[in-house]
PQR file with spaces between the fields and no chain letter, atoms N, CA, C, O and H, PARSE charges and radii, in Angstrom:
ATOM       1  N    UNK     1      42.355   15.570   -1.588 -0.4000 1.5000
ATOM       2  CA   UNK     1      41.267   14.866   -0.942 -0.0000 2.0000
ATOM       3  C    UNK     1      40.329   15.841   -0.221  0.5500 1.7000
ATOM       4  O    UNK     1      39.110   15.761   -0.365 -0.5500 1.4000
ATOM       5  N    UNK     2      40.904   16.749    0.544 -0.4000 1.5000
ATOM       6  CA   UNK     2      40.079   17.659    1.320 -0.0000 2.0000
ATOM       7  C    UNK     2      39.520   18.806    0.489  0.5500 1.7000
ATOM       8  O    UNK     2      38.675   19.561    0.972 -0.5500 1.4000
ATOM       9  H    UNK     2      41.895   16.814    0.661  0.4000 1.0000
ATOM      10  N    UNK     3      39.970   18.949   -0.735 -0.4000 1.5000
ATOM      11  CA   UNK     3      39.414   20.000   -1.595 -0.0000 2.0000
ATOM      12  C    UNK     3      37.974   19.692   -1.973  0.5500 1.7000
ATOM      13  O    UNK     3      37.191   20.600   -2.254 -0.5500 1.4000
ATOM      14  H    UNK     3      40.655   18.337   -1.128  0.4000 1.0000
ATOM      15  N    UNK     4      37.627   18.407   -1.978 -0.4000 1.5000
ATOM      16  CA   UNK     4      36.251   18.026   -2.288 -0.0000 2.0000
ATOM      17  C    UNK     4      35.287   18.536   -1.237  0.5500 1.7000
ATOM      18  O    UNK     4      34.171   18.949   -1.555 -0.5500 1.4000
ATOM      19  H    UNK     4      38.263   17.670   -1.750  0.4000 1.0000
ATOM      20  N    UNK     5      35.709   18.508   -0.004 -0.4000 1.5000
ATOM      21  CA   UNK     5      34.830   18.883    1.097 -0.0000 2.0000
ATOM      22  C    UNK     5      34.898   20.369    1.411  0.5500 1.7000
ATOM      23  O    UNK     5      34.291   20.830    2.377 -0.5500 1.4000
ATOM      24  H    UNK     5      36.615   18.172    0.254  0.4000 1.0000
ATOM      25  N    UNK     6      35.620   21.103    0.617 -0.4000 1.5000
ATOM      26  CA   UNK     6      35.744   22.536    0.851 -0.0000 2.0000
ATOM      27  C    UNK     6      34.401   23.250    0.714  0.5500 1.7000
ATOM      28  O    UNK     6      34.120   24.189    1.459 -0.5500 1.4000
ATOM      29  H    UNK     6      36.113   20.728   -0.168  0.4000 1.0000
ATOM      30  N    UNK     7      33.582   22.819   -0.221 -0.4000 1.5000
ATOM      31  CA   UNK     7      32.276   23.453   -0.418 -0.0000 2.0000
ATOM      32  C    UNK     7      31.396   23.268    0.809  0.5500 1.7000
ATOM      33  O    UNK     7      30.622   24.157    1.164 -0.5500 1.4000
ATOM      34  H    UNK     7      33.810   22.056   -0.826  0.4000 1.0000
ATOM      35  N    UNK     8      31.515   22.101    1.461 -0.4000 1.5000
ATOM      36  CA   UNK     8      30.709   21.856    2.657 -0.0000 2.0000
ATOM      37  C    UNK     8      31.170   22.722    3.825  0.5500 1.7000
ATOM      38  O    UNK     8      30.350   23.208    4.604 -0.5500 1.4000
ATOM      39  H    UNK     8      32.144   21.378    1.172  0.4000 1.0000
ATOM      40  N    UNK     9      32.474   22.915    3.945 -0.4000 1.5000
ATOM      41  CA   UNK     9      32.965   23.769    5.024 -0.0000 2.0000
ATOM      42  C    UNK     9      32.601   25.227    4.773  0.5500 1.7000
ATOM      43  O    UNK     9      32.262   25.953    5.707 -0.5500 1.4000
ATOM      44  H    UNK     9      33.140   22.521    3.312  0.4000 1.0000
ATOM      45  N    UNK    10      32.670   25.656    3.526 -0.4000 1.5000
ATOM      46  CA   UNK    10      32.266   27.029    3.210 -0.0000 2.0000
ATOM      47  C    UNK    10      30.773   27.239    3.431  0.5500 1.7000
ATOM      48  O    UNK    10      30.353   28.296    3.901 -0.5500 1.4000
ATOM      49  H    UNK    10      32.945   25.066    2.766  0.4000 1.0000
ATOM      50  N    UNK    11      29.986   26.246    3.097 -0.4000 1.5000
ATOM      51  CA   UNK    11      28.550   26.336    3.319 -0.0000 2.0000
ATOM      52  C    UNK    11      28.223   26.372    4.812  0.5500 1.7000
ATOM      53  O    UNK    11      27.360   27.139    5.241 -0.5500 1.4000
ATOM      54  H    UNK    11      30.328   25.387    2.715  0.4000 1.0000
ATOM      55  N    UNK    12      28.902   25.553    5.597 -0.4000 1.5000
ATOM      56  CA   UNK    12      28.689   25.565    7.046 -0.0000 2.0000
ATOM      57  C    UNK    12      29.124   26.901    7.635  0.5500 1.7000
ATOM      58  O    UNK    12      28.467   27.422    8.537 -0.5500 1.4000
ATOM      59  H    UNK    12      29.603   24.930    5.250  0.4000 1.0000
ATOM      60  N    UNK    13      30.204   27.451    7.145 -0.4000 1.5000
ATOM      61  CA   UNK    13      30.651   28.762    7.624 -0.0000 2.0000
ATOM      62  C    UNK    13      29.645   29.847    7.258  0.5500 1.7000
ATOM      63  O    UNK    13      29.375   30.740    8.062 -0.5500 1.4000
ATOM      64  H    UNK    13      30.738   27.028    6.413  0.4000 1.0000
ATOM      65  N    UNK    14      29.094   29.776    6.058 -0.4000 1.5000
ATOM      66  CA   UNK    14      28.096   30.756    5.644 -0.0000 2.0000
ATOM      67  C    UNK    14      26.852   30.693    6.523  0.5500 1.7000
ATOM      68  O    UNK    14      26.326   31.721    6.949 -0.5500 1.4000
ATOM      69  H    UNK    14      29.314   29.050    5.406  0.4000 1.0000
ATOM      70  N    UNK    15      26.387   29.465    6.789 -0.4000 1.5000
ATOM      71  CA   UNK    15      25.188   29.306    7.623 -0.0000 2.0000
ATOM      72  C    UNK    15      25.437   29.825    9.030  0.5500 1.7000
ATOM      73  O    UNK    15      24.579   30.495    9.604 -0.5500 1.4000
ATOM      74  H    UNK    15      26.814   28.630    6.442  0.4000 1.0000
ATOM      75  N    UNK    16      26.592   29.526    9.585 -0.4000 1.5000
ATOM      76  CA   UNK    16      26.859   29.962   10.963 -0.0000 2.0000
ATOM      77  C    UNK    16      27.149   31.454   11.058  0.5500 1.7000
ATOM      78  O    UNK    16      26.759   32.093   12.035 -0.5500 1.4000
ATOM      79  H    UNK    16      27.290   28.982    9.119  0.4000 1.0000
ATOM      80  N    UNK    17      27.818   32.013   10.075 -0.4000 1.5000
ATOM      81  CA   UNK    17      28.169   33.429   10.162 -0.0000 2.0000
ATOM      82  C    UNK    17      26.990   34.348    9.840  0.5500 1.7000
ATOM      83  O    UNK    17      26.883   35.439   10.401 -0.5500 1.4000
ATOM      84  H    UNK    17      28.135   31.494    9.281  0.4000 1.0000
ATOM      85  N    UNK    18      26.115   33.918    8.950 -0.4000 1.5000
ATOM      86  CA   UNK    18      24.988   34.778    8.579 -0.0000 2.0000
ATOM      87  C    UNK    18      23.722   34.451    9.366  0.5500 1.7000
ATOM      88  O    UNK    18      22.682   35.076    9.158 -0.5500 1.4000
ATOM      89  H    UNK    18      26.202   33.032    8.494  0.4000 1.0000
ATOM      90  N    UNK    19      23.804   33.480   10.262 -0.4000 1.5000
ATOM      91  CA   UNK    19      22.689   33.084   11.127 -0.0000 2.0000
ATOM      92  C    UNK    19      21.456   32.646   10.331  0.5500 1.7000
ATOM      93  O    UNK    19      20.325   32.941   10.716 -0.5500 1.4000
ATOM      94  H    UNK    19      24.648   32.971   10.431  0.4000 1.0000
ATOM      95  N    UNK    20      21.678   31.962    9.252 -0.4000 1.5000
ATOM      96  CA   UNK    20      20.578   31.434    8.440 -0.0000 2.0000
ATOM      97  C    UNK    20      20.397   29.945    8.763  0.5500 1.7000
ATOM      98  O    UNK    20      20.632   29.080    7.919 -0.5500 1.4000
ATOM      99  H    UNK    20      22.598   31.722    8.940  0.4000 1.0000
ATOM     100  N    UNK    21      19.981   29.671    9.982 -0.4000 1.5000
ATOM     101  CA   UNK    21      19.857   28.296   10.461 -0.0000 2.0000
ATOM     102  C    UNK    21      18.710   27.555    9.788  0.5500 1.7000
ATOM     103  O    UNK    21      18.666   26.325    9.835 -0.5500 1.4000
ATOM     104  H    UNK    21      19.790   30.373   10.668  0.4000 1.0000
ATOM     105  N    UNK    22      17.791   28.265    9.172 -0.4000 1.5000
ATOM     106  CA   UNK    22      16.677   27.615    8.509 -0.0000 2.0000
ATOM     107  C    UNK    22      17.134   26.868    7.255  0.5500 1.7000
ATOM     108  O    UNK    22      16.388   26.043    6.728 -0.5500 1.4000
ATOM     109  H    UNK    22      17.826   29.264    9.135  0.4000 1.0000
ATOM     110  N    UNK    23      18.342   27.143    6.771 -0.4000 1.5000
ATOM     111  CA   UNK    23      18.863   26.436    5.605 -0.0000 2.0000
ATOM     112  C    UNK    23      19.343   25.027    5.933  0.5500 1.7000
ATOM     113  O    UNK    23      19.375   24.165    5.054 -0.5500 1.4000
ATOM     114  H    UNK    23      18.948   27.814    7.199  0.4000 1.0000
ATOM     115  N    UNK    24      19.711   24.787    7.170 -0.4000 1.5000
ATOM     116  CA   UNK    24      20.282   23.491    7.552 -0.0000 2.0000
ATOM     117  C    UNK    24      19.319   22.323    7.328  0.5500 1.7000
ATOM     118  O    UNK    24      19.732   21.330    6.730 -0.5500 1.4000
ATOM     119  H    UNK    24      19.686   25.487    7.884  0.4000 1.0000
ATOM     120  N    UNK    25      18.053   22.384    7.775 -0.4000 1.5000
ATOM     121  CA   UNK    25      17.164   21.243    7.509 -0.0000 2.0000
ATOM     122  C    UNK    25      16.883   21.025    6.020  0.5500 1.7000
ATOM     123  O    UNK    25      16.724   19.888    5.576 -0.5500 1.4000
ATOM     124  H    UNK    25      17.718   23.191    8.261  0.4000 1.0000
ATOM     125  N    UNK    26      16.822   22.096    5.267 -0.4000 1.5000
ATOM     126  CA   UNK    26      16.596   21.959    3.825 -0.0000 2.0000
ATOM     127  C    UNK    26      17.773   21.258    3.168  0.5500 1.7000
ATOM     128  O    UNK    26      17.580   20.354    2.356 -0.5500 1.4000
ATOM     129  H    UNK    26      16.951   23.019    5.628  0.4000 1.0000
ATOM     130  N    UNK    27      18.971   21.659    3.505 -0.4000 1.5000
ATOM     131  CA   UNK    27      20.161   21.028    2.940 -0.0000 2.0000
ATOM     132  C    UNK    27      20.287   19.576    3.386  0.5500 1.7000
ATOM     133  O    UNK    27      20.679   18.714    2.600 -0.5500 1.4000
ATOM     134  H    UNK    27      19.128   22.394    4.164  0.4000 1.0000
ATOM     135  N    UNK    28      19.957   19.307    4.642 -0.4000 1.5000
ATOM     136  CA   UNK    28      20.002   17.933    5.140 -0.0000 2.0000
ATOM     137  C    UNK    28      19.034   17.049    4.354  0.5500 1.7000
ATOM     138  O    UNK    28      19.388   15.940    3.954 -0.5500 1.4000
ATOM     139  H    UNK    28      19.638   20.007    5.281  0.4000 1.0000
ATOM     140  N    UNK    29      17.822   17.537    4.135 -0.4000 1.5000
ATOM     141  CA   UNK    29      16.833   16.775    3.381 -0.0000 2.0000
ATOM     142  C    UNK    29      17.298   16.539    1.944  0.5500 1.7000
ATOM     143  O    UNK    29      17.118   15.442    1.416 -0.5500 1.4000
ATOM     144  H    UNK    29      17.534   18.438    4.460  0.4000 1.0000
ATOM     145  N    UNK    30      17.884   17.534    1.313 -0.4000 1.5000
ATOM     146  CA   UNK    30      18.360   17.376   -0.064 -0.0000 2.0000
ATOM     147  C    UNK    30      19.500   16.362   -0.156  0.5500 1.7000
ATOM     148  O    UNK    30      19.565   15.583   -1.107 -0.5500 1.4000
ATOM     149  H    UNK    30      18.030   18.425    1.742  0.4000 1.0000
ATOM     150  N    UNK    31      20.384   16.373    0.818 -0.4000 1.5000
ATOM     151  CA   UNK    31      21.494   15.417    0.829 -0.0000 2.0000
ATOM     152  C    UNK    31      20.972   13.999    1.028  0.5500 1.7000
ATOM     153  O    UNK    31      21.398   13.076    0.334 -0.5500 1.4000
ATOM     154  H    UNK    31      20.331   17.007    1.590  0.4000 1.0000
ATOM     155  N    UNK    32      20.055   13.823    1.971 -0.4000 1.5000
ATOM     156  CA   UNK    32      19.491   12.491    2.212 -0.0000 2.0000
ATOM     157  C    UNK    32      18.728   11.990    0.996  0.5500 1.7000
ATOM     158  O    UNK    32      18.847   10.823    0.623 -0.5500 1.4000
ATOM     159  H    UNK    32      19.709   14.573    2.534  0.4000 1.0000
ATOM     160  N    UNK    33      17.956   12.856    0.383 -0.4000 1.5000
ATOM     161  CA   UNK    33      17.204   12.466   -0.802 -0.0000 2.0000
ATOM     162  C    UNK    33      18.119   12.103   -1.965  0.5500 1.7000
ATOM     163  O    UNK    33      17.856   11.133   -2.676 -0.5500 1.4000
ATOM     164  H    UNK    33      17.860   13.804    0.686  0.4000 1.0000
ATOM     165  N    UNK    34      19.174   12.858   -2.165 -0.4000 1.5000
ATOM     166  CA   UNK    34      20.096   12.544   -3.259 -0.0000 2.0000
ATOM     167  C    UNK    34      20.859   11.249   -2.988  0.5500 1.7000
ATOM     168  O    UNK    34      21.106   10.478   -3.915 -0.5500 1.4000
ATOM     169  H    UNK    34      19.388   13.645   -1.587  0.4000 1.0000
ATOM     170  N    UNK    35      21.234   10.998   -1.733 -0.4000 1.5000
ATOM     171  CA   UNK    35      21.894    9.730   -1.415 -0.0000 2.0000
ATOM     172  C    UNK    35      20.947    8.553   -1.608  0.5500 1.7000
ATOM     173  O    UNK    35      21.366    7.484   -2.053 -0.5500 1.4000
ATOM     174  H    UNK    35      21.033   11.625   -0.980  0.4000 1.0000
ATOM     175  N    UNK    36      19.686    8.740   -1.280 -0.4000 1.5000
ATOM     176  CA   UNK    36      18.701    7.687   -1.490 -0.0000 2.0000
ATOM     177  C    UNK    36      18.562    7.356   -2.972  0.5500 1.7000
ATOM     178  O    UNK    36      18.489    6.185   -3.343 -0.5500 1.4000
ATOM     179  H    UNK    36      19.345    9.608   -0.918  0.4000 1.0000
ATOM     180  N    UNK    37      18.528    8.354   -3.796 -0.4000 1.5000
ATOM     181  CA   UNK    37      18.414    8.128   -5.246 -0.0000 2.0000
ATOM     182  C    UNK    37      19.665    7.466   -5.799  0.5500 1.7000
ATOM     183  O    UNK    37      19.567    6.566   -6.634 -0.5500 1.4000
ATOM     184  H    UNK    37      18.588    9.306   -3.495  0.4000 1.0000
ATOM     185  N    UNK    38      20.822    7.887   -5.357 -0.4000 1.5000
ATOM     186  CA   UNK    38      22.076    7.324   -5.876 -0.0000 2.0000
ATOM     187  C    UNK    38      22.246    5.873   -5.455  0.5500 1.7000
ATOM     188  O    UNK    38      22.635    5.037   -6.270 -0.5500 1.4000
ATOM     189  H    UNK    38      20.902    8.618   -4.679  0.4000 1.0000
ATOM     190  N    UNK    39      21.961    5.560   -4.196 -0.4000 1.5000
ATOM     191  CA   UNK    39      22.199    4.202   -3.716 -0.0000 2.0000
ATOM     192  C    UNK    39      21.141    3.202   -4.167  0.5500 1.7000
ATOM     193  O    UNK    39      21.417    2.003   -4.217 -0.5500 1.4000
ATOM     194  H    UNK    39      21.645    6.240   -3.534  0.4000 1.0000
ATOM     195  N    UNK    40      19.960    3.656   -4.490 -0.4000 1.5000
ATOM     196  CA   UNK    40      18.924    2.732   -4.959 -0.0000 2.0000
ATOM     197  C    UNK    40      18.766    2.765   -6.470  0.5500 1.7000
ATOM     198  O    UNK    40      17.791    2.241   -7.011 -0.5500 1.4000
ATOM     199  H    UNK    40      19.736    4.630   -4.450  0.4000 1.0000
ATOM     200  N    UNK    41      19.705    3.368   -7.136 -0.4000 1.5000
ATOM     201  CA   UNK    41      19.630    3.519   -8.586 -0.0000 2.0000
ATOM     202  C    UNK    41      19.614    2.179   -9.309  0.5500 1.7000
ATOM     203  O    UNK    41      18.860    2.000  -10.266 -0.5500 1.4000
ATOM     204  H    UNK    41      20.497    3.794   -6.696  0.4000 1.0000
ATOM     205  N    UNK    42      20.420    1.258   -8.870 -0.4000 1.5000
ATOM     206  CA   UNK    42      20.516   -0.011   -9.592 -0.0000 2.0000
ATOM     207  C    UNK    42      20.123   -1.188   -8.716  0.5500 1.7000
ATOM     208  O    UNK    42      20.642   -2.291   -8.888 -0.5500 1.4000
ATOM     209  H    UNK    42      21.032    1.404   -8.092  0.4000 1.0000
ATOM     210  N    UNK    43      19.226   -0.969   -7.796 -0.4000 1.5000
ATOM     211  CA   UNK    43      18.808   -2.071   -6.942 -0.0000 2.0000
ATOM     212  C    UNK    43      17.374   -2.469   -7.250  0.5500 1.7000
ATOM     213  O    UNK    43      16.712   -1.871   -8.099 -0.5500 1.4000
ATOM     214  H    UNK    43      18.804   -0.074   -7.656  0.4000 1.0000
ATOM     215  N    UNK    44      16.910   -3.485   -6.548 -0.4000 1.5000
ATOM     216  CA   UNK    44      15.538   -3.957   -6.745 -0.0000 2.0000
ATOM     217  C    UNK    44      14.533   -3.013   -6.105  0.5500 1.7000
ATOM     218  O    UNK    44      13.338   -3.105   -6.386 -0.5500 1.4000
ATOM     219  H    UNK    44      17.447   -3.971   -5.858  0.4000 1.0000
ATOM     220  N    UNK    45      14.991   -2.113   -5.255 -0.4000 1.5000
ATOM     221  CA   UNK    45      14.089   -1.169   -4.598 -0.0000 2.0000
ATOM     222  C    UNK    45      13.767    0.048   -5.456  0.5500 1.7000
ATOM     223  O    UNK    45      12.883    0.830   -5.108 -0.5500 1.4000
ATOM     224  H    UNK    45      15.962   -2.038   -5.027  0.4000 1.0000
ATOM     225  N    UNK    46      14.456    0.217   -6.548 -0.4000 1.5000
ATOM     226  CA   UNK    46      14.299    1.411   -7.368 -0.0000 2.0000
ATOM     227  C    UNK    46      12.867    1.652   -7.832  0.5500 1.7000
ATOM     228  O    UNK    46      12.414    2.793   -7.741 -0.5500 1.4000
ATOM     229  H    UNK    46      15.175   -0.417   -6.831  0.4000 1.0000
ATOM     230  N    UNK    47      12.124    0.670   -8.319 -0.4000 1.5000
ATOM     231  CA   UNK    47      10.750    0.957   -8.733 -0.0000 2.0000
ATOM     232  C    UNK    47       9.859    1.431   -7.591  0.5500 1.7000
ATOM     233  O    UNK    47       8.950    2.232   -7.809 -0.5500 1.4000
ATOM     234  H    UNK    47      12.492   -0.257   -8.393  0.4000 1.0000
ATOM     235  N    UNK    48      10.107    0.950   -6.384 -0.4000 1.5000
ATOM     236  CA   UNK    48       9.298    1.348   -5.248 -0.0000 2.0000
ATOM     237  C    UNK    48       9.644    2.756   -4.782  0.5500 1.7000
ATOM     238  O    UNK    48       8.760    3.513   -4.381 -0.5500 1.4000
ATOM     239  H    UNK    48      10.845    0.300   -6.207  0.4000 1.0000
ATOM     240  N    UNK    49      10.920    3.110   -4.833 -0.4000 1.5000
ATOM     241  CA   UNK    49      11.349    4.440   -4.433 -0.0000 2.0000
ATOM     242  C    UNK    49      10.828    5.473   -5.434  0.5500 1.7000
ATOM     243  O    UNK    49      10.319    6.518   -5.029 -0.5500 1.4000
ATOM     244  H    UNK    49      11.638    2.495   -5.159  0.4000 1.0000
ATOM     245  N    UNK    50      10.948    5.196   -6.722 -0.4000 1.5000
ATOM     246  CA   UNK    50      10.530    6.161   -7.731 -0.0000 2.0000
ATOM     247  C    UNK    50       9.006    6.325   -7.780  0.5500 1.7000
ATOM     248  O    UNK    50       8.507    7.367   -8.207 -0.5500 1.4000
ATOM     249  H    UNK    50      11.361    4.347   -7.050  0.4000 1.0000
ATOM     250  N    UNK    51       8.276    5.307   -7.349 -0.4000 1.5000
ATOM     251  CA   UNK    51       6.823    5.445   -7.352 -0.0000 2.0000
ATOM     252  C    UNK    51       6.344    6.358   -6.230  0.5500 1.7000
ATOM     253  O    UNK    51       5.219    6.855   -6.284 -0.5500 1.4000
ATOM     254  H    UNK    51       8.681    4.461   -7.002  0.4000 1.0000
ATOM     255  N    UNK    52       7.159    6.585   -5.232 -0.4000 1.5000
ATOM     256  CA   UNK    52       6.786    7.501   -4.149 -0.0000 2.0000
ATOM     257  C    UNK    52       6.776    8.934   -4.611  0.5500 1.7000
ATOM     258  O    UNK    52       6.030    9.751   -4.071 -0.5500 1.4000
ATOM     259  H    UNK    52       8.072    6.182   -5.188  0.4000 1.0000
ATOM     260  N    UNK    53       7.587    9.261   -5.599 -0.4000 1.5000
ATOM     261  CA   UNK    53       7.692   10.639   -6.060 -0.0000 2.0000
ATOM     262  C    UNK    53       6.945   10.811   -7.356  0.5500 1.7000
ATOM     263  O    UNK    53       6.915   11.910   -7.911 -0.5500 1.4000
ATOM     264  H    UNK    53       8.194    8.598   -6.037  0.4000 1.0000
């Protein structure tokens, strides 16, 4: 179960150890955008979401 989240812990460790804090907002935006696409994939909101991009 926790092996799935290993990439996230390694990524967080990389950001904190190398002091590349500018990556955090970019990754946050990508995660939110991908969750938006996945959850609205088969709903009635899909045509409205896809027309924004």
